C-alpha positions as CSV (number, residue, x, y, z in Angstrom):
1,M,24.8,66.2,52.3
2,S,26.6,62.4,51.7
3,Q,28.7,62.0,49.1
4,K,26.5,58.9,47.9
5,R,23.3,61.5,48.2
6,R,25.1,64.0,46.2
7,K,25.8,61.6,43.1
8,Q,22.2,60.4,43.4
9,V,21.2,64.1,43.1
10,T,23.7,64.8,40.2
11,A,22.4,61.6,38.1
12,I,18.7,62.9,38.6
13,T,19.6,66.1,37.6
14,L,21.6,65.2,34.6
15,T,18.9,62.6,33.5
16,V,16.2,65.1,33.9
17,H,18.0,67.5,31.7
18,S,19.0,64.7,29.2
19,Y,15.0,64.3,29.0
20,S,14.0,67.9,28.1
21,V,16.8,68.4,25.7
22,L,15.4,65.3,24.0
23,V,11.9,66.8,24.0
24,W,13.1,69.7,22.5
25,T,14.9,68.2,19.9
26,M,12.8,65.2,18.8
27,G,9.4,67.7,19.2
28,S,7.6,64.2,20.8
29,S,7.6,63.5,24.2
30,K,6.9,59.9,23.2
31,S,9.8,59.6,20.8
32,A,11.7,61.5,23.4
33,F,10.4,59.3,26.1
34,K,11.4,56.0,24.1
35,A,15.0,57.6,23.3
36,F,15.6,58.5,27.0
37,L,14.7,55.0,28.0
38,A,16.9,53.6,25.7
39,L,19.9,55.8,27.0
40,L,19.2,54.8,30.4
41,C,19.3,51.0,29.6
42,L,22.9,52.0,28.1
43,S,24.1,53.9,30.6
44,R,23.0,51.1,33.3
45,I,20.5,53.4,35.4
46,S,17.3,52.0,36.2
47,A,14.3,54.2,35.1
48,F,12.5,53.2,38.5
49,Q,15.4,54.6,40.5
50,V,15.7,57.9,38.4
51,C,12.3,59.1,39.2
52,P,9.3,57.9,41.0
53,K,7.5,59.5,37.8
54,F,8.7,56.7,35.7
55,A,7.6,54.0,38.0
56,S,3.6,55.0,37.0
57,R,5.2,53.7,33.5
58,R,5.6,50.6,34.6
59,A,3.1,49.2,31.8
60,F,5.3,50.7,29.1
61,W,7.7,48.1,29.9
62,G,5.8,45.1,29.6
63,G,5.5,44.2,33.4
64,I,9.5,44.6,33.8
65,D,10.3,44.1,37.5
66,Q,12.7,46.6,39.0
67,D,15.2,43.4,39.8
68,T,15.2,42.3,36.2
69,P,18.7,42.6,34.6
70,R,18.5,45.6,32.3
71,W,20.2,43.1,29.7
72,Q,17.8,41.1,29.4
73,V,15.3,44.1,27.7
74,S,15.3,43.8,24.0
75,L,15.3,47.4,22.6
76,N,12.8,46.3,20.0
77,A,10.5,45.9,22.9
78,L,10.3,49.4,24.0
79,G,7.1,51.2,23.6
80,N,5.2,47.9,21.9
81,G,3.8,46.5,25.5
82,G,7.0,43.8,25.6
83,K,5.6,42.1,22.4
84,K,7.7,41.5,19.5
85,K,6.6,43.7,16.5
86,N,7.4,41.5,13.5
87,L,6.6,38.4,13.8
88,S,7.6,35.4,11.2
89,A,5.1,33.3,9.8
90,A,6.1,30.1,11.8
91,E,5.7,32.3,15.1
92,R,2.3,33.7,14.4
93,A,1.1,29.9,13.6
94,R,2.6,28.9,17.0
95,R,1.1,31.6,18.9
96,E,-2.6,31.1,17.2
97,E,-1.9,27.2,17.8
98,E,-1.1,27.9,21.2
99,Q,-4.2,30.3,21.7
100,R,-6.7,27.5,20.2
101,R,-5.4,24.9,22.4
102,R,-5.9,27.3,25.7
103,E,-9.8,27.6,24.1
104,R,-10.1,24.2,23.2
105,S,-8.7,22.7,26.5
106,G,-11.9,21.5,28.1
107,D,-13.2,20.1,24.6
108,V,-13.1,16.5,23.6
109,V,-11.0,15.4,20.3
110,I,-11.9,11.6,19.7
111,G,-8.3,10.3,19.1
112,K,-6.3,13.4,20.4
113,T,-7.4,14.0,23.9
114,S,-8.7,12.2,26.9
115,A,-12.3,12.4,27.2
116,R,-14.0,14.2,29.8
117,P,-14.0,12.7,33.6
118,G,-17.1,10.3,33.5
119,E,-17.7,9.9,30.0
120,T,-17.4,6.4,28.1
121,D,-16.7,5.3,24.7
122,F,-19.5,5.0,22.0
123,D,-20.5,1.2,21.9
124,L,-19.4,-0.4,18.6
125,D,-22.1,-2.3,17.2
126,I,-21.8,-3.3,13.6
127,A,-25.1,-4.9,13.3
128,A,-26.7,-1.9,14.7
129,T,-24.7,0.4,12.4
130,E,-25.6,-1.7,9.4
131,E,-29.3,-1.3,10.2
132,E,-29.1,2.3,11.1
133,W,-27.8,2.8,7.4
134,M,-30.3,0.6,5.7
135,R,-33.0,2.7,7.4
136,Q,-31.4,5.9,5.9
137,A,-30.2,4.4,2.4
138,S,-32.8,4.5,-0.5
139,T,-34.5,1.4,-2.2
140,V,-31.9,1.2,-4.8
141,E,-29.0,1.2,-2.0
142,R,-30.6,-1.2,0.2
143,E,-31.7,-3.9,-2.8
144,V,-27.5,-3.3,-3.6
145,F,-26.4,-4.2,-0.4
146,R,-28.3,-7.2,0.1
147,E,-27.8,-8.8,-3.3
148,T,-23.9,-8.1,-2.9
149,E,-24.0,-10.1,0.3
150,R,-26.3,-12.5,-1.1
151,G,-23.9,-13.2,-4.0
152,M,-20.7,-13.5,-1.9
153,E,-22.3,-15.8,0.2
154,L,-23.5,-18.3,-2.8
155,L,-20.1,-17.8,-4.2
156,K,-18.7,-19.2,-1.0
157,M,-21.2,-22.0,-1.1
158,L,-20.1,-22.8,-4.6
159,R,-23.4,-22.2,-6.2
160,L,-22.2,-20.2,-9.0
161,E,-25.3,-19.8,-11.1
162,E,-27.3,-18.3,-8.0
163,A,-24.2,-16.1,-7.4
164,S,-24.1,-14.4,-10.8
165,E,-28.0,-14.0,-10.5
166,A,-27.7,-11.9,-7.5
167,F,-24.4,-10.1,-9.0
168,D,-26.0,-9.5,-12.0
169,R,-29.0,-7.8,-10.5
170,V,-26.3,-5.7,-8.5
171,F,-25.0,-4.6,-11.7
172,E,-28.6,-3.9,-13.4
173,L,-29.1,-1.5,-10.5
174,R,-25.6,0.0,-10.6
175,P,-24.0,-0.6,-13.5
176,Q,-20.6,1.1,-11.9
177,A,-20.6,-0.9,-8.8
178,Y,-17.7,-2.2,-7.8
179,L,-17.4,-5.8,-7.6
180,W,-14.5,-7.6,-9.1
181,Q,-15.6,-10.9,-7.5
182,A,-18.7,-11.3,-9.5
183,G,-16.1,-11.8,-12.4
184,I,-14.9,-15.1,-10.8
185,A,-18.0,-16.8,-10.7
186,K,-18.3,-15.6,-14.8
187,F,-14.7,-17.2,-15.1
188,Y,-15.8,-20.5,-13.7
189,Q,-18.7,-20.7,-15.4
190,G,-16.7,-20.6,-18.6
191,E,-18.1,-17.0,-19.7
192,I,-15.0,-15.7,-20.3
193,E,-15.9,-12.9,-22.4
194,A,-18.4,-11.5,-19.5
195,A,-15.9,-12.2,-16.7
196,A,-13.3,-10.2,-18.5
197,D,-15.4,-7.3,-18.7
198,I,-16.1,-7.2,-15.3
199,F,-12.6,-7.4,-14.5
200,A,-11.3,-4.5,-17.1
201,R,-14.5,-2.2,-15.7
202,N,-13.4,-2.8,-12.1
203,A,-9.7,-2.2,-12.7
204,I,-10.6,1.2,-14.1
205,T,-13.0,1.9,-11.3
206,F,-10.4,1.0,-8.5
207,E,-7.6,2.7,-9.8
208,S,-8.7,5.7,-10.8
209,K,-11.0,5.9,-7.6
210,F,-8.1,5.4,-5.2
211,G,-4.7,5.9,-7.6
212,E,-3.3,2.3,-6.4
213,P,-3.0,-0.8,-8.7
214,A,-5.8,-3.3,-9.0
215,S,-3.8,-5.8,-9.2
216,E,-5.9,-8.7,-8.7
217,E,-8.2,-7.3,-11.4
218,R,-5.3,-7.5,-13.7
219,I,-4.3,-10.9,-12.7
220,W,-8.0,-12.1,-13.6
221,R,-8.2,-10.0,-16.7
222,H,-4.8,-11.7,-17.7
223,A,-6.0,-15.0,-17.3
224,C,-9.2,-14.4,-19.1
225,E,-7.1,-13.7,-21.9
226,L,-4.8,-17.1,-21.7
227,K,-7.8,-19.2,-21.4
228,L,-9.4,-17.6,-24.2
229,L,-6.8,-18.0,-26.4
230,N,-5.4,-21.7,-25.0
231,S,-8.9,-22.6,-26.0
232,M,-8.4,-21.6,-29.9
233,S,-7.1,-23.2,-32.6
234,K,-4.1,-22.2,-34.6
235,K,-6.5,-21.1,-37.5
236,M,-8.6,-19.4,-35.2
237,R,-5.7,-17.4,-33.4
238,K,-4.4,-16.1,-36.8
239,M,-8.1,-14.9,-37.7
240,V,-8.3,-12.9,-34.4
241,D,-5.1,-11.4,-34.7
242,S,-5.6,-10.4,-38.7
243,T,-9.2,-8.7,-37.1
244,G,-7.9,-6.7,-34.5
245,G,-6.4,-9.0,-31.8
246,I,-7.7,-10.5,-28.7
247,E,-8.7,-7.3,-27.5
248,S,-11.3,-7.3,-30.3
249,L,-13.0,-9.6,-28.3
250,L,-12.0,-9.0,-24.5
251,T,-12.8,-5.6,-23.1
252,P,-9.1,-4.1,-22.6
253,I,-7.6,-2.3,-19.1
254,P,-6.4,1.0,-21.0
255,K,-3.0,2.0,-20.7
256,K,-2.1,5.2,-19.0
257,E,1.3,7.0,-18.7
258,N,1.9,6.2,-15.3
259,D,1.3,2.7,-15.5
260,E,5.0,1.7,-14.8
261,E,4.9,3.8,-11.7
262,L,1.9,2.5,-10.6
263,L,2.1,-0.9,-10.9
264,R,5.5,-0.6,-9.0
265,S,3.7,0.6,-6.0
266,E,1.8,-2.8,-5.3
267,H,3.5,-3.8,-1.7
268,R,1.8,-7.4,-1.6
269,K,5.0,-9.3,-2.7
270,V,3.2,-12.3,-4.1
271,I,0.2,-10.5,-5.7
272,R,3.0,-8.6,-7.3
273,M,4.8,-11.6,-8.5
274,T,1.7,-13.0,-9.9
275,R,0.8,-9.9,-11.8
276,D,4.1,-10.1,-13.2
277,L,3.8,-13.8,-14.1
278,F,0.4,-13.2,-16.0
279,A,1.4,-10.1,-17.5
280,A,4.6,-11.8,-18.8
281,S,2.5,-14.7,-20.5
282,V,0.2,-12.2,-22.0
283,D,3.5,-10.4,-23.6
284,G,5.0,-13.8,-24.7
285,D,8.0,-13.1,-22.2
286,Y,9.5,-16.3,-21.6
287,S,12.4,-15.1,-19.3
288,G,9.3,-13.1,-17.2
289,I,7.2,-16.2,-16.7
290,I,10.2,-18.3,-15.9
291,L,11.6,-15.9,-13.1
292,S,8.0,-15.1,-11.5
293,R,6.9,-18.7,-11.4
294,A,10.1,-19.9,-9.7
295,K,9.8,-17.0,-7.0
296,L,6.3,-18.4,-6.2
297,R,7.4,-21.9,-6.2
298,S,10.0,-21.0,-3.8
299,I,7.5,-19.0,-1.4
300,G,5.0,-22.0,-1.9
301,G,7.8,-24.2,-0.1
302,A,8.2,-27.7,-0.4
303,F,5.3,-30.0,0.7
304,D,4.9,-30.9,4.4
305,E,2.5,-33.3,6.0
306,R,2.0,-30.8,8.6
307,P,2.1,-27.4,7.2
308,K,2.6,-24.5,9.6
309,I,-0.4,-21.9,10.0
310,D,0.4,-19.5,6.5
311,I,-0.7,-16.1,8.7
312,K,0.2,-13.8,6.1
313,M,-1.2,-16.5,3.3
314,W,1.8,-16.0,0.9
315,K,2.0,-19.7,0.4
316,L,-1.6,-20.2,-0.1
317,N,-1.6,-17.1,-3.0
318,S,1.6,-18.8,-4.3
319,W,0.4,-22.2,-4.6
320,Y,-3.6,-21.0,-5.8
321,Y,-2.2,-18.4,-8.4
322,L,0.5,-20.9,-10.0
323,G,-2.3,-23.3,-10.4
324,L,-4.6,-20.3,-11.7
325,H,-1.9,-20.0,-14.0
326,Y,-1.0,-23.8,-15.3
327,D,-4.6,-23.7,-15.7
328,S,-5.0,-20.8,-18.1
329,I,-2.1,-22.2,-20.6
330,G,-3.8,-25.9,-20.5
331,E,-1.3,-27.3,-18.4
332,Y,-3.9,-29.3,-16.0
333,E,-1.9,-32.0,-14.6
334,E,0.6,-29.2,-13.1
335,S,-2.6,-27.2,-12.3
336,K,-4.1,-29.8,-10.3
337,K,-0.9,-30.3,-8.1
338,C,-0.6,-26.8,-7.2
339,M,-4.3,-26.4,-6.2
340,K,-4.0,-29.6,-4.1
341,M,-1.1,-27.7,-2.1
342,A,-3.3,-24.7,-2.0
343,L,-6.3,-26.5,-0.5
344,R,-4.0,-27.9,2.5
345,L,-3.1,-24.6,3.1
346,C,-6.7,-23.2,3.9
347,P,-7.2,-23.0,7.6
348,S,-10.9,-22.6,7.3
349,A,-11.7,-24.9,4.9
350,G,-13.3,-22.1,2.4
351,N,-15.3,-20.4,5.2
352,G,-12.8,-17.5,5.9
353,S,-13.6,-13.8,5.3
354,D,-11.1,-13.7,2.5
355,I,-12.1,-15.3,-0.9
356,V,-8.8,-16.6,-1.4
357,H,-10.1,-19.7,1.1
358,T,-12.7,-20.3,-1.1
359,L,-11.1,-20.2,-4.7
360,P,-8.8,-23.5,-4.2
361,T,-12.0,-25.8,-3.5
362,L,-14.1,-23.7,-6.0
363,H,-11.5,-24.3,-8.9
364,M,-10.9,-28.2,-7.7
365,S,-14.7,-28.8,-7.6
366,Q,-15.8,-27.1,-11.0
367,R,-12.7,-29.0,-12.6
368,D,-13.8,-32.2,-11.2
369,W,-10.4,-33.0,-9.9
370,F,-11.4,-34.4,-6.3
371,D,-10.1,-37.6,-6.3
372,D,-12.3,-40.7,-6.3
373,D,-10.5,-43.8,-6.7
374,S,-6.9,-42.7,-5.4
375,D,-5.3,-41.3,-2.3
376,F,-5.7,-37.3,-2.3
377,E,-2.0,-36.5,-1.6
378,S,-0.4,-39.7,-3.6
379,D,0.7,-37.6,-6.7
380,L,1.6,-34.7,-4.3
381,F,4.6,-37.2,-3.2
382,S,5.5,-38.6,-6.8
383,S,5.4,-35.1,-8.8
384,V,8.2,-32.8,-9.3
385,H,6.2,-31.0,-6.5
386,A,7.2,-33.3,-4.1
387,S,9.2,-32.3,-0.8
388,V,12.4,-30.5,-1.9
389,K,14.3,-30.1,1.0
390,H,18.1,-29.4,2.2
391,T,20.0,-29.5,5.1
392,E,22.7,-27.7,7.2
393,P,25.7,-29.6,8.5
394,S,23.8,-29.8,11.7
395,G,21.2,-31.9,10.0
396,K,18.3,-29.4,10.6
397,R,16.1,-29.0,7.7
398,V,16.3,-25.5,5.9
399,Q,13.2,-24.0,4.5
400,P,13.9,-22.9,0.9
401,S,13.6,-19.5,0.3
402,I,14.2,-17.1,-2.6
403,V,15.0,-14.4,-0.2
404,C,18.0,-16.2,0.9
405,L,20.2,-15.6,-1.8
406,D,23.6,-16.9,-0.1
407,Q,22.5,-20.3,-0.2
408,P,21.1,-21.9,-3.6
409,D,17.6,-22.9,-3.8
410,P,16.8,-26.0,-5.2
411,L,13.2,-25.3,-5.8
412,V,14.1,-22.0,-8.0
413,A,16.6,-24.2,-9.8
414,E,14.3,-26.9,-10.4
415,S,11.8,-24.7,-11.2
416,I,13.6,-23.0,-14.1
417,K,15.0,-26.1,-15.2
418,T,11.5,-27.7,-15.4
419,S,10.5,-24.4,-17.6
420,I,13.1,-24.4,-19.9
421,A,12.8,-28.0,-20.5
422,K,9.3,-27.3,-21.8
423,M,10.5,-25.0,-24.4
424,K,10.6,-25.4,-27.8
425,H,13.7,-24.7,-30.0
426,V,12.3,-21.5,-31.7
427,D,11.0,-20.3,-28.5
428,L,14.4,-20.8,-26.9
429,Q,16.3,-18.7,-29.5
430,K,13.7,-16.1,-29.3
431,A,14.1,-15.8,-25.3
432,L,18.2,-15.9,-25.6
433,K,18.0,-12.9,-28.6
434,L,15.9,-11.0,-26.5
435,R,18.5,-11.0,-23.8
436,G,21.5,-10.4,-25.9
437,I,22.5,-14.2,-26.2
438,P,23.9,-16.0,-29.1
439,A,21.2,-18.1,-30.4
440,S,23.1,-20.7,-32.1
441,G,23.6,-24.4,-31.2
442,S,21.4,-27.4,-30.5
443,K,18.5,-27.3,-27.9
444,E,20.4,-28.7,-25.0
445,E,22.9,-25.7,-25.4
446,L,20.2,-23.4,-25.8
447,Q,18.9,-24.9,-22.7
448,E,21.9,-24.6,-20.8
449,K,22.6,-20.7,-21.8
450,F,19.1,-19.8,-20.7
451,F,19.1,-21.4,-17.6
452,R,22.6,-19.8,-16.8
453,S,21.6,-16.6,-17.8
454,L,18.2,-17.0,-15.7
455,M,20.1,-17.6,-12.7
456,N,22.6,-15.1,-13.1
457,D,19.4,-12.7,-12.7
458,T,18.3,-14.7,-9.4
459,G,21.6,-14.1,-8.2
460,L,21.7,-17.9,-7.2
461,A,24.1,-18.7,-10.3
462,Q,27.4,-20.8,-8.9
């Protein structure tokens, strides 16, 4: 017998003897077999080379081949079919997800998996979808839909009485319907109380349902309040204040604990500034009024004979809501100039899908501001809203913008100066005291103090 063969027989004899001792000691062949295999791994002896009998237990190793390095064999896998005994929650979830993916590999999940060979996308036909919905809808739902569509079309055609009748029918069928545009028709018909009620109810509905600020509804509700207060005499205002305030006449929007956080979440810059402008006017916050107005004025930009396409409608919204604010506080000449600017920026002449395309034309027609005996644009060139231009050394014209704070914006400064010039001496003192600035001195001195303070807030002070 060769020396190599003698060593193999000796190794086999020792391993068999060790296995017998383990069985006798542990009292269980299964437990002894596990311990024996662990011993083989540690002693660098392959179980499949020790005894052909062990080869039949290959399944016990979870499919490990003879050529698999022994250092790859995990002791935790012994006796468990090669599977890890204790899996974490993440590992279990991963396995289950992999299993689900294998089972659904032939399925089609729209937007997540590719379509099966030969399949085609479902044809999108808006008209057909509406017809199908109308067939399934109840009689009330069908009438609500038809009256809403009819009212919106009539509003765009400036037929306010008929539009209001259609909207009234919608609220008659469904009192909680979300249709804030109905308030616009009431507002321009002079029914301020009814308009404020619609805006307030729709604001409550929108915010409770979607958890987002109902900025347009709030803007128009404030406009109703300002319009109503401006139409009252001083004696009437004192009487209203003594009997519960303006909220006794107009439906209020209830205040909630999270209002501040909710209103801050408005991501549309112009709409947020507009809401701040109207809210400051209702609260009597002169600083807020002047700064918000200056920001909107800057975004609106200077008058241009050939305005560029206003894709985001920032300029259009800025000019329209500035005009609406001036109208609400009784400064009709300023409102008229702003509305003319907004009208020039309407690309669809009031026929667009967005209601704001209709509003400048609606406002001017209801106020009868279309010029009959003078040039439509003449007062734009001659007013304080005329083109304010500044140039770089190269001679290239720069479009003013409040966003660019490294260069003073003449539109912002001019707007702030104009607003301050209209303030009364008492109002200047009140505004300065609220900002912690001494309110003594002449009116000109107070105006200068207030101007510098507001310019510091904009970051444009020099």
